[in-house]
N, C-alpha and C positions, 0 to 999 in steps of 0.2 A: 600270796605276801600284797600280789599285788592288788587284789580283788579288795581287801581289806585296807589297803593303802589310798585307793580310788573312793571306795565308802569315807573314809575321814575324811578325805577332801572332802566330798560331796557335802558329807553332814556339818563339815566347817563354813562353808561358803554358803551354808541353808543358814546357819546361825547367824552369819554376816547381812543377810540379805535378811534377814528374820531383824533384826535392832537397825539396819537402816529404814524399814519401814516402819516401825515404832516411832523412830525419830520426824521421818516424814510425815508421819499422823498425825505426832504433835505439834509439827510447824505448821502444815496446813490450817489444824484447829487455828493456832495463833492469828493467823494470816487473816481466818475469817471471822475472829473476834475484834480484829483491827479492823476490819473492812466494814463490819457491823458499825463499830465507832465514829470509823468516819462517815459512816451516809446520817447517823445522826447528829453529829456534828455539823453537816452540811445543811441539813434542814432547819436546825437550830440560828445558824449563819443567814438563812435566805429568809427564816422569819424574823429577825432583827432586822436585818438590810429590808424587809420591806415595813416594818413596822418604822423605821429611821428616817425612810423617806415620805411617809406618810406626816412623819413631825415633822419634817423639815420643810414640805410643803405647807403647813399650816404654822409655820413660825415666822414665812417668806415674809419680810415688809412691806408694808402696802405702797402700790408705785402710782406714781401721779399719771395724768393722761395728757401726754404732750403732741400735739398733732396727728391725735387719735390712736397713739401708739402707748403702752404702759412703760414706763420709764422712773427710776429711781431718782428720787430726787439727788440723796446723797449714796452711791452705788457703794458695797462693800469693796474693802481694798481687796486685788488679786489679780493674779498674772497677766499681761497686756492691756489692767486700765490703772491710765495716770493720774495725775493729779488735774490733768485738763478735764477729767469727764465731772468736775466736781463745780456747783455754782462757784461765782466770783468770789462770793462771801467766803466761803468757809475753805476756798484757797487761799484768802489771805490771812484768813486764823492759821491755817496750817504754816504759812510764809512766820509768821508772830512768832507762833510756840517753836519752829525752828531756829531762829534766830535769836533766840533766848541763850542758847544753849543750856539749855537744864531744863527743869520742872517749872511749871509757871502756875499762878494762880489768874485765876479767871478773874478779878480784878488788875491783875497785870494787862493781860490780853486788850481788857476792857479799857485801860487806859491808852494802849497800843492805837487801839482801835480809835480812841476820841468819844468816847463812852462819857456820859455820868457816871460813874464809880460810885459817889458819895449816894445816889439813891439808889439801893438796893433794887427794886424792880426793874432798873434798866440793864441791871445782869443777870438778870434769869434766862431771858431767852437766849444771851451768849453761852451761860452753863449750858443749856439744852443743846444748842449747838457742840459745845465741845463735846458733851457727851452724847450727840451723837456718831460725831468722827471717832470719839473710841470706839461703840458700840459695835462701828461698820471696820473697825481695823485701821485707820488711819491714826488715831494718836492711842497712847496709854495713858488710864483714868490710875492714876496711884493712888493709898489707899486714904490718905490725907487730903485728898479733893487736889490735888495739881494734878497737871497734865503733863506730859511730855511726848515726843515722837517716836515712834518705832524705831526698831533696829532692823 
């Protein structure tokens, strides 16, 4: 009776191990499949990052030469870049827009600057400056053409 009991225990343990082996083989297959997917995702991500870097480099704004160094006349707003990095006329425009307390039209800014607002041609260069400030993150251009400060 002892021999048959030992044989039963061995058979039961073998069945448990066979089942565990099947489970582990299934898990291993799932892990390998996920690793393969991650490898593909990483390659796609690297390709996209390279493409974005090329596109960003091509879209960099033109820089002016000052004392032999390339500098942006109106830099992009970002950490560590204060308003003092802007040319004085752009700083003045920012002060006017900020002081308005809400969205302003180009004409309003022109009046504050003392421009002849009745002459449309006098406002177009100002509109360009306001648009440049908006494009570089200093101001926000609203759909109706008015400008406001960024929060």
